[in-house]
C-alpha positions in Angstrom: -103.9 -24.0 -17.2 -103.5 -24.3 -13.4 -101.0 -21.5 -13.5 -103.3 -19.3 -15.5 -106.2 -20.0 -13.1 -104.0 -19.2 -10.1 -103.0 -15.9 -11.7 -106.6 -14.9 -12.4 -107.7 -15.8 -8.9 -104.7 -13.9 -7.4 -105.5 -10.8 -9.4 -109.1 -10.9 -8.2 -107.8 -11.4 -4.7 -105.4 -8.4 -5.1 -108.3 -6.2 -6.3 -110.3 -7.2 -3.2 -107.4 -6.5 -0.9 -107.3 -3.0 -2.3 -111.0 -2.3 -2.4 -113.1 -0.9 0.5 -114.6 -3.4 2.9 -118.4 -3.2 2.7 -118.9 -3.9 6.4 -117.2 -4.6 9.6 -116.0 -8.2 9.9 -118.3 -10.1 12.2 -115.5 -11.4 14.3 -112.4 -9.8 12.9 -110.0 -7.7 14.8 -106.5 -6.5 15.0 -104.3 -3.7 14.6 -102.5 -1.5 12.1 -104.3 0.5 9.6 -102.4 2.1 6.8 -99.6 0.1 5.2 -97.2 2.1 3.0 -95.5 -0.5 0.9 -92.1 -1.7 2.1 -89.5 -3.9 0.7 -88.2 -7.0 2.4 -86.2 -6.1 5.5 -82.7 -7.0 6.2 -83.4 -4.8 9.2 -87.0 -2.7 7.8 -90.6 -3.1 8.6 -93.9 -2.1 7.1 -95.6 1.1 8.1 -98.5 0.8 10.4 -101.4 2.0 12.4 -103.9 0.5 14.9 -107.0 0.7 16.9 -110.3 -0.4 18.8 -112.2 -1.6 21.8 -109.9 -4.5 22.7 -111.3 -7.9 23.6 -108.4 -8.6 26.0 -105.8 -5.9 26.4 -104.5 -6.7 29.9 -102.8 -10.0 29.2 -101.0 -12.5 31.4 -97.6 -12.0 32.8 -94.9 -13.1 30.3 -94.0 -16.7 30.9 -97.2 -17.6 32.7 -98.8 -19.5 29.8 -99.3 -23.2 29.0 -96.8 -24.7 26.6 -97.6 -28.4 26.6 -99.5 -28.1 23.2 -96.7 -26.4 21.2 -94.5 -29.4 20.3 -95.6 -32.4 18.4 -95.1 -35.8 20.2 -92.6 -36.8 17.5 -90.1 -34.0 17.0 -88.1 -36.2 14.7 -90.9 -36.1 12.1 -89.9 -35.3 8.6 -91.3 -32.7 6.3 -90.8 -29.5 4.3 -92.2 -26.0 4.9 -92.2 -23.0 2.5 -92.4 -20.0 4.9 -93.3 -16.6 3.5 -92.7 -13.3 5.5 -91.5 -9.8 4.5 -88.2 -10.2 6.4 -84.9 -11.5 5.0 -82.6 -14.0 6.7 -80.3 -11.5 8.4 -83.4 -9.8 10.0 -83.7 -12.6 12.5 -85.2 -15.2 10.2 -82.1 -17.3 9.6 -81.5 -17.5 13.4 -85.2 -18.4 13.9 -85.1 -21.3 11.5 -81.8 -22.5 12.9 -83.4 -22.5 16.4 -86.5 -24.4 15.0 -84.2 -27.1 13.5 -82.7 -27.8 16.9 -86.1 -29.1 17.9 -87.2 -30.4 14.5 -84.0 -31.4 12.8 -85.8 -33.3 10.0 -88.2 -30.5 8.9 -86.7 -28.4 6.1 -87.9 -24.7 6.2 -87.4 -22.7 3.1 -87.5 -18.9 3.7 -89.3 -16.8 1.0 -89.2 -13.0 1.4 -91.9 -10.9 -0.1 -92.5 -7.1 -0.4 -95.3 -6.0 1.8 -96.9 -3.8 -0.8 -99.6 -4.3 -3.5 -97.3 -6.1 -6.0 -95.7 -8.2 -3.3 -99.0 -9.3 -1.9 -100.2 -10.1 -5.4 -97.2 -12.4 -5.8 -98.0 -14.1 -2.5 -101.6 -14.7 -3.4 -100.5 -16.1 -6.8 -98.0 -18.4 -5.0 -100.7 -19.6 -2.6 -102.9 -20.6 -5.4 -100.0 -22.4 -7.0 -99.3 -24.4 -3.9 -96.0 -22.7 -3.3 -96.8 -21.4 0.2 -97.2 -23.6 3.3 -97.1 -21.0 6.2 -97.6 -17.3 5.6 -97.0 -14.4 8.0 -99.6 -11.9 6.7 -99.2 -8.2 7.7 -102.0 -5.9 8.6 -105.7 -6.5 9.4 -107.1 -5.4 6.1 -105.0 -7.8 4.0 -105.2 -10.6 6.5 -109.0 -10.3 6.8 -109.3 -10.5 3.0 -107.2 -13.7 2.9 -109.5 -15.2 5.6 -112.5 -14.1 3.6 -111.2 -15.5 0.3 -110.1 -18.8 1.6 -106.4 -18.3 1.3 -105.7 -19.7 4.8 -107.0 -23.1 5.9 -109.5 -23.2 8.8 -107.5 -24.3 11.9 -110.4 -24.1 14.4 -110.6 -27.8 14.9 -106.9 -28.1 15.5 -107.0 -25.2 18.0 -109.9 -26.8 19.9 -108.5 -30.3 19.8 -105.2 -29.1 21.4 -106.9 -26.7 23.9 -105.1 -23.6 22.6 -106.5 -20.5 24.4 -106.0 -17.4 22.1 -106.3 -15.0 25.0 -103.9 -16.8 27.2 -101.3 -17.2 24.5 -101.6 -13.9 22.5 -103.9 -11.7 24.5 -106.8 -11.5 22.0 -109.5 -13.9 20.8 -111.1 -11.6 18.2 -109.0 -12.7 15.2 -111.7 -14.8 13.6 -113.8 -14.8 10.5 -117.4 -16.0 10.8 -116.4 -17.5 14.2 -113.6 -19.6 12.7 -109.8 -19.3 13.4 -107.5 -19.1 10.4 -104.3 -17.5 11.9 -102.6 -16.8 15.1 -102.1 -13.1 16.0 -98.5 -13.6 16.9 -96.6 -10.5 15.6 -97.0 -6.9 16.8 -95.6 -3.5 17.2 -94.4 -1.3 20.1 -94.8 2.5 19.9 -92.4 4.5 22.1 -90.2 7.6 22.2 -86.5 7.0 21.2 -84.2 9.6 22.8 -80.7 10.7 22.0 -79.3 10.5 25.5 -76.5 13.0 24.7 -79.1 15.6 23.8 -81.2 14.7 26.8 -78.4 15.0 29.2 -77.1 18.2 27.7 -80.6 19.7 28.2 -80.4 18.7 31.9 -83.6 16.6 31.8 -82.7 14.1 34.5 -83.9 10.6 34.6 -85.9 9.1 31.8 -89.6 9.0 32.6 -91.6 5.9 33.2 -94.8 7.9 32.5 -95.2 11.3 31.1 -97.8 13.7 29.6 -97.7 15.3 26.2 -97.0 18.7 27.9 -93.9 17.1 29.6 -92.7 15.5 26.3 -93.1 18.7 24.3 -91.3 20.7 27.0 -88.4 18.2 26.7 -88.5 18.7 22.9 -88.3 22.4 23.3 -85.2 22.1 25.6 -83.5 19.7 23.2 -84.1 21.8 20.0 -81.0 23.6 18.7 -81.4 26.8 16.6 -78.6 28.5 14.7 -77.9 32.2 14.9 -79.9 32.9 11.7 -83.0 31.1 13.1 -82.5 27.9 11.2 -83.3 24.8 13.2 -80.2 22.6 13.4 -81.7 19.8 15.6 -85.4 19.4 16.2 -86.1 18.3 19.8 -88.7 15.8 18.7 -90.7 14.3 15.9 -93.9 12.4 15.3 -93.6 9.2 13.3 -93.5 9.9 9.5 -96.8 8.3 8.7 -99.6 10.7 8.0 -102.2 9.1 10.3 -100.1 9.2 13.5 -101.9 12.3 14.8 -104.7 9.8 15.6 -102.6 7.7 18.0 -103.3 10.0 21.1 -107.0 9.1 20.4 -106.1 5.4 20.4 -104.1 5.8 23.5 -107.3 6.8 25.3 -109.8 4.5 23.7 -107.8 1.4 23.0 -109.9 1.0 19.8 -110.0 1.7 16.1 -108.1 4.9 15.2 -110.3 5.7 12.2 -113.7 5.1 13.9 -115.7 6.4 16.7 -116.1 4.2 19.8 -119.5 3.0 18.6 -118.1 2.4 15.1 -120.9 4.4 13.4 -118.9 7.4 12.3 -115.2 8.3 11.8 -113.0 9.5 14.6 -111.8 12.5 12.7 -113.9 15.2 14.3 -113.7 13.6 17.8 -112.4 16.4 20.1 -109.5 14.1 21.1 -108.4 13.7 17.5 -108.7 17.5 16.8 -106.7 18.3 20.0 -103.9 15.9 19.0 -103.7 17.3 15.4 -103.7 20.9 16.7 -100.8 19.9 19.0 -98.8 18.4 16.1 -99.3 21.5 13.9 -98.2 23.7 16.8 -95.1 21.7 17.4 -94.1 21.6 13.7 -95.3 24.8 12.2 -95.3 27.3 15.0 -92.9 26.3 17.8 -90.7 24.4 15.3 -89.6 21.8 17.9 -90.7 18.8 15.8 -89.4 17.8 12.5 -92.1 18.8 10.0 -94.2 15.9 8.7 -94.7 17.9 5.4 -91.0 17.5 4.8 -91.1 13.7 5.6 -93.9 13.3 3.0 -92.4 15.6 0.4 -88.8 14.2 0.6 -89.8 10.6 1.3 -87.9 10.6 4.6 -88.7 8.4 7.6 -88.4 8.8 11.3 -85.4 6.5 11.8 -83.5 8.4 9.1 -83.8 11.8 10.8 -83.1 10.4 14.2 -80.0 8.4 13.1 -78.7 11.3 11.1 -78.9 13.5 14.2 -81.6 15.8 12.8 -83.9 15.0 15.7 -83.1 14.4 19.3 -86.1 12.2 19.9 -88.9 10.6 17.9 -92.0 8.6 18.1 -91.2 5.3 16.4 -91.6 1.5 16.4 -88.4 0.1 14.9 -85.4 2.3 15.7 -83.3 -0.5 17.3 -82.5 -2.2 14.1 -81.1 0.9 12.5 -78.9 2.3 15.3 -76.0 -0.2 14.8 -76.2 -0.1 11.0 -73.0 1.8 10.6 -72.9 1.5 6.9 -76.2 3.4 6.5 -75.9 5.6 9.6 -72.2 6.1 10.3 -72.8 9.2 12.6 -74.7 7.5 15.4 -72.3 8.2 18.3 -74.8 8.4 21.2 -76.7 6.0 23.4 -80.5 5.8 22.7 -82.8 5.8 25.6 -86.5 4.8 25.6 -89.6 6.4 27.1 -93.2 5.4 26.9 -95.7 7.0 24.5 -97.1 10.1 26.3 -100.6 10.3 27.8 -103.0 13.3 28.1 -103.2 13.0 31.9 -101.1 10.9 34.3 -102.9 7.9 35.6 -104.8 7.2 32.3 -104.7 3.7 30.9 -102.2 3.9 28.1 -103.2 1.6 25.3 -100.1 2.6 23.4 -97.9 1.0 26.1 -98.2 -2.6 25.1 -97.6 -4.6 21.9 -100.4 -4.2 19.4 -101.1 -7.0 16.9 -99.9 -6.5 13.3 -99.0 -9.8 11.7 -100.9 -13.1 11.5 -99.5 -16.5 10.8 -101.4 -19.4 9.3 -101.3 -22.4 7.0 -102.0 -21.5 3.4 -104.6 -23.2 1.3 -102.9 -25.7 -1.0 -100.2 -26.4 1.6 -98.1 -29.3 0.5 -97.4 -30.8 3.9 -100.0 -29.8 6.5 -98.5 -31.8 9.4 -95.1 -30.1 9.0 -96.8 -26.8 8.5 -98.8 -27.2 11.7 -95.7 -28.1 13.7 -93.8 -25.1 12.3 -96.8 -22.7 12.7 -97.2 -23.5 16.4 -93.5 -23.2 17.1 -93.1 -20.0 15.1 -96.1 -18.4 16.7 -94.7 -19.0 20.2 -91.0 -19.7 20.6 -90.1 -18.3 17.2 -91.7 -14.8 17.2 -89.1 -13.4 19.5 -86.9 -13.2 16.4 -89.1 -10.5 15.0 -87.3 -8.0 17.2 -84.3 -8.2 14.8 -86.6 -6.5 12.3 -88.1 -4.0 14.7 -91.3 -5.9 15.2 -92.4 -7.5 18.5 -93.7 -10.9 19.6 -97.3 -11.1 20.8 -96.8 -14.4 22.6 -97.2 -14.0 26.3 -94.5 -16.6 27.0 -91.8 -14.5 25.4 -88.9 -13.4 27.7 -88.4 -9.7 27.0 -84.8 -9.8 28.1 -83.9 -12.0 25.1 -84.6 -9.2 22.7 -81.3 -7.3 23.1 -79.3 -10.5 22.5 -81.2 -11.2 19.3 -80.8 -7.6 18.0 -77.2 -6.9 19.1 -75.7 -10.3 19.8 -75.2 -9.7 23.5 -76.2 -7.3 26.3 -72.6 -6.0 26.4 -72.8 -5.1 22.7 -76.3 -3.6 23.1 -75.0 -1.2 25.7 -72.8 0.4 23.1 -76.0 1.6 21.3 -78.9 1.6 23.8 -79.8 2.1 27.4 -80.8 -1.5 28.1 -82.7 -0.8 31.3 -85.1 1.7 29.6 -85.4 -0.6 26.6 -86.5 -3.5 28.7 -88.8 -1.2 30.6 -90.6 0.3 27.6 -90.2 -1.8 24.4 -92.0 -5.1 23.7 -94.1 -5.0 26.8 -96.8 -7.5 25.9 -97.9 -7.5 29.5 -99.2 -3.9 29.2 -102.5 -2.6 27.7 -102.6 -2.4 23.9 -105.0 -1.4 21.2 -106.6 -3.6 18.6 -108.5 -2.9 15.4 -111.9 -4.4 14.8 -113.6 -2.2 12.3 -113.2 -2.3 8.5 -116.4 -0.5 7.4 -115.6 1.3 4.2 -112.0 1.1 5.3 -110.2 2.3 2.2 -112.6 5.2 1.7 -112.4 6.2 5.4 -108.5 6.3 5.3 -108.4 8.1 2.0 -110.8 10.8 3.2 -108.3 12.3 5.6 -105.2 12.3 3.4 -105.7 15.4 1.3 -107.1 17.7 4.0 -104.6 16.5 6.6 -101.7 17.2 4.1 -103.2 20.6 3.4 -103.1 21.3 7.2 -99.5 20.0 7.5 -98.5 22.4 4.8 -100.1 25.3 6.7 -103.1 25.8 4.4 -105.9 24.6 6.7 -106.5 24.5 10.4 -106.7 21.2 12.2 -110.4 21.6 12.9 -111.3 22.5 9.3 -109.1 19.6 7.8 -110.7 17.0 10.1 -114.2 18.4 9.5 -113.7 17.9 5.8 -112.3 14.4 6.4 -115.2 13.4 8.7 -117.9 14.5 6.2 -116.5 12.3 3.5 -115.6 9.4 5.8 -119.0 9.4 7.6 -120.8 9.3 4.3 -118.8 6.3 3.2 -119.5 4.5 6.5 -123.2 5.2 6.1 -123.3 3.8 2.6 -121.4 0.7 3.8 -124.3 0.0 6.2 
């Protein structure tokens, strides 16, 4: 009977996760938007998107945070924790658990990997109802918010206040709440950057990697790195947007630091904002006219992804979040014979605040309702959300914790800096990727979220296929999305 009830509740929960939110969460915020389902990663993350007026996007210097609250007084305490996350053991999780057990040798942590898609999240919710989950890393704002709303995480507000945990000091944001209560820590995030084939870059005579650059400068570099055969066929595209359809909105986010799908005041969509239109026009020009970017229409039609085209040598650079975990996968990508360099996400004008430069929140960890050992779960949650999240880099994600030492990332991904240098330019990696000390965006708005996201997909695809202009496509999208937001109140 209990199992039947759990299944019914989980199905209801899954439906609510997929349905449109009727209004903006009173105190909810975070990042990524659209999640295209992904399987558990040995090395592969979920698709993402982000946005909105950040509560605190200029965080403290890494390392300059209090840590006296993290460990329990008795680190010899016994217990058992069932930990659920979309990453498999080889994607940093085995190493993370082993490190935890050096401090807490008597707490047994069992890793459970789930698919971050509709079916996978249904299975997680069923497991929560059945008491099979103790600590959950929940991906994306929309799904995490619904778990807060539906009581699938326990309220940890009292624990946070009793131990003096400052969310802004520790993770840079204090807006991840539901009705003023804290259910999770915003501990996992994503970095967006340009990955560059340094052989192609150097052959084009492009000089030093930039520490800041504009879109015009990046597209000029793409043009110089593009290789065209005698018959006019493009052999290597100089650049590429990320493969997700909504990435044309990121230049808007770069400037606003806020929700990518919504206007700054949250009352309408961002689709017909001049900044969104300009960015989409630029993408269509690069892909369909100048042919210096790998066409997103091909990504979508052929189910390809940005790391695939880059690691196969089809693109000389790409906007991406997770390339580091694919470069040394010689079984899947045997032809990677270059060093990859890193440059920051471009800006419209130099000197602008770049809200794409930092690490934006994407995953939220908390204690599940029906947890079997709350004391052990709390000890693990605090450790994972601080010392432990650095291991997310093995799967291409980033730690949000401000005490993380960025230099440790290459050791986790590649085993040592010496090994890393066989694959990446370590200096530019440390300069660009995982910079939680730099400005970042955060999502806060979920008004008619599902309908707003859906509104742009068909017209944007029509534009990517050359059948609509950017302005006309986004006008159509805005009309539908604005009506949905209006109805949501």
